[in-house]
KESE-219616 format. One line per field, with one value per residue (C-alpha): residue number from 1; residue in three letters; x, y, z. Coordinates in nm, 4 decimals. Layout:
BEGIN
num <- [NUM,...]
residu <- [ala,...]
c1 <- [X,...]
c2 <- [Y,...]
c3 <- [Z,...]
***
This chain:
BEGIN
num <- [1,2,3,4,5,6,7,8,9,10,11,12,13,14,15,16,17,18,19,20,21,22,23,24,25,26,27,28,29,30,31,32,33,34,35,36,37,38,39,40,41,42,43,44,45,46,47,48,49,50,51,52,53,54,55,56,57,58,59,60,61,62,63,64,65,66,67,68,69,70,71,72,73,74,75,76,77,78,79,80,81,82,83,84,85,86,87,88,89,90,91,92,93,94,95,96,97,98,99,100,101,102,103,104,105,106,107,108,109,110,111,112,113,114,115,116,117,118,119,120,121,122,123,124,125,126,127,128,129,130,131,132,133,134,135,136,137,138,139,140,141,142,143,144,145,146,147,148,149,150,151,152,153,154,155,156,157,158,159,160,161,162,163,164,165,166,167,168,169,170,171,172,173,174,175,176,177,178,179,180,181,182,183,184,185,186,187,188,189,190,191,192,193,194,195,196,197,198,199,200,201,202,203,204,205,206,207,208,209,210,211,212,213,214,215,216,217,218,219,220,221,222,223,224,225,226,227,228,229,230,231,232,233,234,235,236,237,238,239,240,241,242,243,244,245,246,247,248,249,250,251,252,253,254,255,256,257,258,259,260,261,262,263,264,265,266,267,268,269,270,271,272,273,274,275,276,277,278,279,280,281,282,283,284,285,286,287,288,289,290,291,292,293,294,295,296,297,298,299,300,301,302,303,304,305,306,307,308,309,310,311,312,313,314,315,316,317,318,319,320,321,322,323,324,325,326,327,328]
residu <- [met,gly,asp,leu,phe,gly,arg,arg,ser,pro,gln,pro,pro,thr,ala,pro,val,gln,arg,gly,phe,ala,leu,pro,thr,tyr,glu,ala,gly,gly,tyr,asp,asp,pro,his,ala,ser,glu,his,leu,arg,gln,ile,ala,leu,thr,gly,ala,asn,trp,ile,gln,leu,asn,pro,thr,trp,tyr,gln,pro,asn,pro,ala,thr,gln,val,ile,arg,pro,thr,ser,met,thr,ala,ala,asp,thr,gly,val,thr,arg,met,thr,ser,leu,ala,his,leu,gln,gly,leu,lys,val,leu,leu,lys,pro,his,val,asp,leu,asp,asp,glu,ser,asp,arg,ala,thr,ile,arg,pro,pro,asp,pro,glu,gly,trp,phe,ala,ala,tyr,thr,asp,phe,ile,thr,his,tyr,ala,arg,ile,ala,ala,tyr,gly,ala,asp,ala,phe,ala,ile,gly,thr,glu,leu,ala,gly,thr,ala,gly,asp,arg,his,his,trp,leu,ala,val,ala,ala,arg,val,arg,glu,val,tyr,arg,gly,pro,leu,leu,tyr,ala,ala,asn,tyr,asp,glu,tyr,glu,gly,val,ala,phe,trp,asp,ala,val,asp,leu,ile,gly,ile,asp,ala,tyr,trp,pro,leu,ser,asp,arg,pro,asn,ser,asp,val,arg,gln,leu,val,arg,ala,trp,his,pro,ile,arg,glu,arg,leu,ala,arg,phe,ala,asp,arg,val,arg,lys,pro,ile,val,phe,thr,glu,ala,gly,tyr,thr,ser,val,his,gly,gly,val,thr,ala,pro,tyr,ser,trp,thr,val,ser,pro,val,pro,asp,ala,ala,glu,gln,ala,ala,gly,tyr,glu,ala,leu,leu,arg,ala,phe,thr,gly,arg,pro,trp,trp,ala,gly,val,his,trp,trp,val,trp,glu,gln,leu,pro,thr,leu,gly,ser,arg,ala,arg,ala,leu,asp,tyr,ser,ala,his,gly,lys,glu,ala,glu,arg,val,val,ala,arg,trp,trp,asp,thr,his,arg,glu,ala,pro,pro,thr]
c1 <- [4.2418,4.3210,4.0651,4.0358,4.3162,4.5740,4.5694,4.7191,4.5243,4.6603,4.5230,4.6992,4.5199,4.2874,4.0030,3.7994,4.0014,3.9136,3.9571,3.9023,3.9523,3.9530,3.7272,3.8416,3.6981,3.8066,3.4861,3.1639,2.9644,3.2221,3.0176,2.7201,2.9133,2.6583,2.9021,2.9334,2.7036,2.8979,3.2291,3.0927,2.9616,3.3024,3.4793,3.2567,3.3447,3.7119,3.6211,3.6453,3.4251,3.4956,3.5274,3.6771,3.5340,3.7516,3.5703,3.8300,3.8358,4.1172,4.3549,4.5351,4.8825,5.0387,5.0329,4.6704,4.3754,4.1162,3.9768,3.6857,3.5102,3.5727,3.4444,3.6703,3.4858,3.2420,2.8823,2.7494,2.4595,2.7108,2.8849,2.5573,2.4567,2.7811,2.7394,2.3913,2.5023,2.7962,2.5711,2.3487,2.6557,2.7374,3.0312,3.1084,3.2208,3.5186,3.4607,3.8070,3.7887,4.1075,4.2523,4.4639,4.6486,4.5782,4.9517,5.0006,5.2200,5.2146,4.9490,5.2156,5.3712,5.0705,5.2157,4.9752,5.1276,4.7909,4.6979,4.3761,4.2501,4.3548,4.2052,3.8806,3.8571,3.9614,3.7013,3.4290,3.5482,3.5765,3.2535,3.0701,3.1677,3.1164,2.7508,2.7328,2.9081,2.6440,2.3901,2.5602,2.9406,3.0843,3.4084,3.5399,3.8872,3.9400,4.2486,4.4915,4.8664,4.8708,5.2166,5.2859,5.0056,4.9999,5.2122,4.9556,4.7840,4.5656,4.3986,4.3618,4.1982,3.9470,3.8867,3.8249,3.5874,3.3854,3.3607,3.2408,2.9595,2.8026,2.9421,2.9196,3.1133,3.4832,3.7344,4.0821,4.3548,4.5493,4.9176,5.1705,5.4192,5.6919,5.4603,5.2866,5.5367,5.4972,5.1180,5.0355,4.6727,4.6425,4.4559,4.1685,4.0924,3.9990,4.2348,4.5812,4.5624,4.8819,4.9206,5.1752,5.3933,5.7283,5.9822,6.0565,6.3520,6.6173,6.5552,6.2629,6.1742,5.8978,6.0606,5.7916,6.0257,6.2634,5.9767,5.8399,6.1837,6.1841,5.8635,6.0057,6.1782,5.8872,5.6421,5.8356,5.8410,5.4681,5.3977,5.5881,5.4114,5.0656,5.1503,5.2809,4.9833,4.7441,4.5516,4.5326,4.6778,4.4903,4.6633,4.4291,4.6138,4.8613,4.9311,5.1695,5.1528,5.1562,5.4944,5.8491,6.0006,5.6722,5.7925,6.0894,5.8663,5.5086,5.4124,5.4974,5.2752,5.5725,5.8282,5.8409,5.6529,5.6974,5.3950,5.4654,5.1522,5.3598,5.5607,5.2420,5.0985,5.4181,5.3846,5.0286,5.1287,5.4216,5.2145,4.9428,5.1975,5.3773,5.0763,4.7745,4.7029,4.9000,4.6639,4.7338,4.6877,4.3341,4.3667,4.4273,4.2461,4.4152,4.4779,4.2908,4.0247,3.9442,3.9309,3.5740,3.4908,3.7286,4.0422,4.1476,4.3242,4.6773,4.6469,4.5047,4.7940,5.0313,4.8238,4.7456,4.4246,4.4060,4.0823,4.1288,4.4985,4.6974,4.6855,4.3087,4.3570,4.6158,4.3712,4.0900,4.3094,4.3762,4.0453,3.8057,3.9324,4.0255,4.3242,4.5997,4.9515,5.2071,5.5202,5.7596]
c2 <- [-8.8507,-9.1587,-9.3098,-9.2384,-9.4791,-9.3369,-9.5948,-9.4303,-9.3152,-9.1755,-8.8263,-8.5713,-8.4874,-8.1913,-8.0224,-7.7025,-7.4037,-7.2613,-6.8841,-6.8218,-6.6051,-6.7197,-6.5469,-6.6656,-6.5539,-6.5985,-6.4828,-6.6715,-6.4084,-6.3407,-6.4932,-6.2845,-5.9726,-5.7240,-5.6463,-6.0103,-5.9775,-5.6768,-5.8593,-6.1504,-5.9184,-5.7537,-6.0898,-6.1995,-5.8791,-5.9823,-6.2838,-6.5220,-6.8299,-6.9697,-6.8617,-7.0549,-7.0656,-7.1606,-7.2383,-7.3300,-7.5579,-7.5502,-7.7944,-7.6928,-7.8054,-8.0442,-8.3467,-8.3434,-8.5232,-8.2584,-8.0691,-7.8395,-7.5207,-7.2014,-6.8448,-6.7933,-7.0595,-6.9392,-7.0324,-7.3122,-7.0893,-6.8345,-7.0960,-7.1993,-6.8326,-6.7508,-7.0563,-6.9440,-6.5841,-6.7009,-6.9102,-6.6068,-6.4322,-6.7288,-6.8350,-7.1929,-7.2738,-7.4720,-7.5529,-7.5941,-7.6332,-7.5719,-7.6960,-7.4348,-7.4536,-7.2558,-7.2204,-7.0732,-7.3619,-7.4523,-7.7169,-7.9092,-7.9918,-8.2007,-8.5493,-8.7243,-8.9750,-9.1541,-9.1620,-9.3558,-9.0957,-8.7987,-8.9327,-9.0141,-8.6500,-8.5294,-8.7474,-8.5996,-8.2503,-8.3064,-8.5057,-8.2263,-7.9964,-8.2634,-8.2730,-7.8951,-7.9236,-8.1719,-7.8893,-7.6826,-7.6745,-7.7498,-7.9056,-8.0074,-8.0252,-8.3158,-8.1539,-7.8640,-7.8560,-8.1496,-8.2647,-8.4405,-8.6868,-8.6943,-9.0076,-9.2084,-9.3683,-9.6038,-9.3341,-9.0836,-9.3418,-9.3993,-9.0228,-8.9925,-9.2890,-9.1437,-8.8078,-8.9728,-9.1356,-8.7931,-8.5711,-8.6724,-8.3883,-8.3578,-8.4012,-8.2605,-8.2341,-7.9067,-7.9859,-7.7219,-7.6450,-7.8466,-8.1367,-8.2601,-8.5310,-8.6911,-8.7228,-9.0946,-9.0849,-8.8831,-9.1781,-9.1118,-8.7594,-8.6085,-8.3105,-8.2382,-7.9224,-7.7287,-7.4174,-7.2517,-7.0426,-7.1048,-6.8244,-6.6586,-6.4371,-6.3903,-6.0150,-5.7751,-5.8020,-5.6628,-5.7621,-5.9837,-6.1467,-6.2563,-6.3899,-6.5858,-6.7409,-6.8445,-7.0378,-7.2332,-7.5210,-7.5441,-7.5612,-7.8407,-8.0461,-7.9969,-8.0974,-8.4216,-8.4858,-8.4293,-8.6700,-8.9327,-8.9132,-8.8648,-8.5847,-8.2117,-7.9633,-7.6655,-7.4067,-7.4143,-7.1131,-6.8681,-6.5120,-6.2500,-5.9928,-5.6403,-5.5591,-5.4976,-5.8450,-6.0331,-6.2616,-6.3769,-6.5588,-6.5801,-6.8019,-6.5315,-6.2563,-6.0712,-6.0189,-5.6403,-5.3414,-5.1500,-5.1535,-5.2517,-5.3168,-5.3235,-5.6247,-5.8061,-5.7342,-5.8553,-6.1849,-6.2244,-6.1376,-6.3786,-6.6728,-6.6148,-6.5781,-6.8938,-7.1246,-7.0033,-7.2370,-7.5352,-7.8288,-7.9975,-7.6751,-7.6369,-7.2802,-7.0859,-6.9652,-6.6419,-6.5989,-6.3691,-6.1330,-6.0090,-6.1481,-6.1113,-5.8846,-5.6470,-5.5480,-5.1906,-4.9861,-5.0274,-5.4054,-5.4250,-5.2170,-5.4964,-5.8141,-6.0733,-5.9092,-5.8248,-5.6274,-5.2646,-5.3094,-5.3350,-5.7150,-5.7087,-5.5216,-5.7767,-6.0602,-5.8812,-5.8241,-6.1964,-6.3401,-6.0985,-6.2066,-6.5669,-6.5259,-6.7798,-6.7266,-6.5633,-6.7688,-6.7588]
c3 <- [3.0752,3.2827,3.5164,3.8875,3.9749,3.7395,3.4603,3.1562,2.8553,2.5281,2.5977,2.8199,3.1464,3.0996,3.2861,3.2478,3.3652,3.7061,3.7296,4.0980,4.4032,4.7652,5.0162,5.3603,5.6905,6.0493,6.2166,6.2852,6.0971,5.8279,5.5464,5.6533,5.5505,5.4067,5.1249,5.0148,4.7143,4.5891,4.6299,4.4278,4.1578,4.1279,4.1214,3.8329,3.6458,3.6389,3.4253,3.7203,3.7115,4.0606,4.4207,4.7086,5.0612,5.3588,5.6844,5.9447,6.2468,6.5007,6.6664,6.9892,6.8744,6.6211,6.8525,6.9664,6.8109,6.8937,6.5934,6.6688,6.5603,6.7573,6.7553,6.4511,6.2488,5.9831,6.0573,5.8371,5.7356,5.6095,5.3957,5.2328,5.1926,5.0094,4.7881,4.6837,4.6270,4.4155,4.1946,4.1379,3.9935,3.7700,3.9887,4.0867,4.4391,4.5648,4.9313,5.0829,5.4618,5.6608,5.9881,6.1668,6.4966,6.8119,6.8787,6.5272,6.4125,6.0450,5.9768,5.7840,6.1233,6.2279,6.2814,6.5151,6.7577,6.7436,6.3732,6.4353,6.6795,6.4692,6.1470,6.3289,6.4384,6.0940,5.9238,6.1444,6.0474,5.6746,5.6348,5.8172,5.5318,5.2660,5.3720,5.3316,4.9944,4.8820,4.8871,4.6212,4.6099,4.2671,4.3950,4.7350,4.8887,5.1266,5.2796,5.2589,5.3251,5.5682,5.4650,5.7939,5.7226,5.3411,5.3175,5.5151,5.2190,5.4218,5.6271,5.3436,5.1186,5.3969,5.4267,5.0522,5.0562,5.3430,5.1663,4.8451,5.0406,5.0976,4.8191,4.4532,4.2909,4.1998,4.4811,4.5177,4.7758,4.8084,4.8602,4.9484,4.6712,4.8481,4.9356,4.6208,4.5275,4.8711,4.8612,4.8621,4.7493,4.4283,4.2790,4.5229,4.3982,4.0642,4.0516,4.1845,4.3910,4.4616,4.6743,4.4459,4.6755,4.5066,4.5651,4.2314,4.3199,4.5865,4.5958,4.5459,4.1783,3.9583,3.6267,3.4743,3.2232,3.4981,3.7056,3.4086,3.3578,3.7230,3.6563,3.3595,3.5476,3.7912,3.5025,3.3361,3.6572,3.7008,3.3406,3.3908,3.7204,3.5701,3.2896,3.5300,3.7650,3.4699,3.6365,3.5709,3.8178,3.9592,4.1742,4.4722,4.6102,4.4620,4.5573,4.6834,4.9573,4.8164,4.9693,4.8515,4.8221,4.8109,4.5292,4.7405,4.9909,4.8619,5.1561,5.4123,5.5501,5.7006,5.4239,5.4519,5.5967,5.2698,5.0334,4.6721,4.4677,4.1481,4.2643,4.3618,4.0167,3.8492,4.0346,3.9081,3.5517,3.5510,3.6722,3.4149,3.1348,3.2388,3.2752,3.0781,2.7880,2.9178,2.8586,3.1939,3.3942,3.5284,3.6521,3.9706,4.2797,4.3858,4.7565,4.8137,4.6867,5.0358,5.3844,5.5110,5.6795,5.5031,5.6939,5.7648,5.4985,5.6409,5.6646,5.3122,5.1781,5.2801,5.2609,4.9939,4.8761,4.5064,4.5227,4.4255,4.3512,4.0312,4.0624,4.0112,3.6847,3.5709,3.6323,3.4518,3.1442,3.1232,3.2300,3.0702,2.7294,2.8256,2.5978,2.5549,2.6839,2.4548,2.3817,2.6766]
***
């Protein structure tokens, strides 16, 4: 693999494969869920070797430079508790803090009119969690889906440098699927993270072979990109709502009100068939296992959660054996 600054080496970029599930929460006490240990035990039984934690701070709107915790932000003690519980189950932890917007805008629309002020606030936010990560997280994301700022190489290099002052483990940035080629600072992190929400069909579709074929041109572009940047790629998020048409817009929570666990499972199967065994592909963190605390039954029937659905069984078939992909 090339060095941190992308100088080429004769070997393709590789990294140990991450087999993960995200466990987000939007409540202060969410990571104090009394069922957390059982969730982690069940995640480990799928063959997973990672979990992802997502404490979130909030910004009023895309143009402000205020980033602060709210009543929806997981308590720091809960983050450290979940990290310790995960390690007891043999699971590694990716700490991937998020910034969301009070007005429910997409965080990709954050384009601060005062970059100095915004990045100062962002650096305070992300180094807060880097200090927490230093006490046990196995990898750390310095940002997620901040496409409106990702071309600002100067400021992001400064963010990465500040994080490395307090956290010594592997760093990544989680780009949205339509953002990764515009990120100006891949040389400052150790892994390329991509939130892999590519649409796979223009209609509801649970035909795994067709979905795998939809991945082929995407996979080839990613292989070339990994080789050019000389870093492996991990899907820091991938997933599908369990609804009819979920593969048409994997990034959307509101595709359809009609449950379809089979289509969700087909999306999982297709991704694992398409990418498992590719030397530059460092795995996937499925969005999500569960949101903590667990949602009601109707919400879960339609949401991204894999737990207790056919998608969980798909993952376990692949991960429990760690088998290689069949030819596709």
